[in-house]
C-alpha positions, -999 to +999 in steps of 0.1 A: -069-762+123-046-732+128-040-742+164-027-775+152-006-763+122+012-734+139+029-754+167+038-781+142+055-757+117+071-738+145+087-769+160+097-781+125+114-748+116+131-747+150+145-782+145+157-774+110+175-742+121+191-760+150+209-786+129+246-782+133+267-776+101+304-776+110+309-756+142+277-735+137+240-741+135+220-734+103+206-704+120+240-689+127+250-694+090+218-676+079+224-648+104+259-642+090+246-638+055+215-617+063+227-595+092+243-567+070+210-563+051+189-563+083+212-535+097+206-515+066+168-520+067+167-511+104+187-479+099+167-470+068+134-475+087+146-457+117+157-427+096+124-425+078+103-430+108+121-402+127+118-379+096+081-387+093+076-381+130+094-347+129+074-336+098+041-347+113+049-328+145+057-297+126+025-299+106+005-305+137+020-275+155+015-253+124-022-264+122-027-257+159-012-222+155-036-214+127-067-221+147-084-189+160-093-191+196-130-188+203-148-177+234-171-203+250-207-193+251-238-210+265-267-209+241-293-225+263-321-211+283-315-239+308-281-226+318-273-212+352-275-175+361-259-151+337-225-136+346-240-100+346-265-109+373-249-111+407-266-133+432-272-118+466-278-134+499-311-116+503-325-134+473-332-165+494-367-172+506-360-190+539-362-173+573-330-170+591-320-155+624-298-124+624-267-145+635-273-170+608-277-143+582-243-128+593-226-161+591-240-169+557-232-134+545-195-139+556-194-173+538-210-159+507-187-129+505-156-152+510-167-175+482-172-145+458-138-131+463 
């Protein structure tokens, strides 16, 4: 029912506001009367919205500055190796040739730097 009523009332109001009275349409006469009030409402709402935005920004930054930084910790036995334990190349169980070991050692040392 809404899909039928909306276009009907829209067309009716458009037709009424388009009726010419003198050299202007009804809409133009209404705009002349209402425009000073709409300017006041727009400036009032703009002023208050900017004031609210500034106040909320100040409160947010104040709240963020009051938060104490905490260090991240892992409290799980399923986490990776501990930072104190250094992994070494020799801890692998596979058999490598001497050349492969040297290459892997170079790569491993470069990644740890």
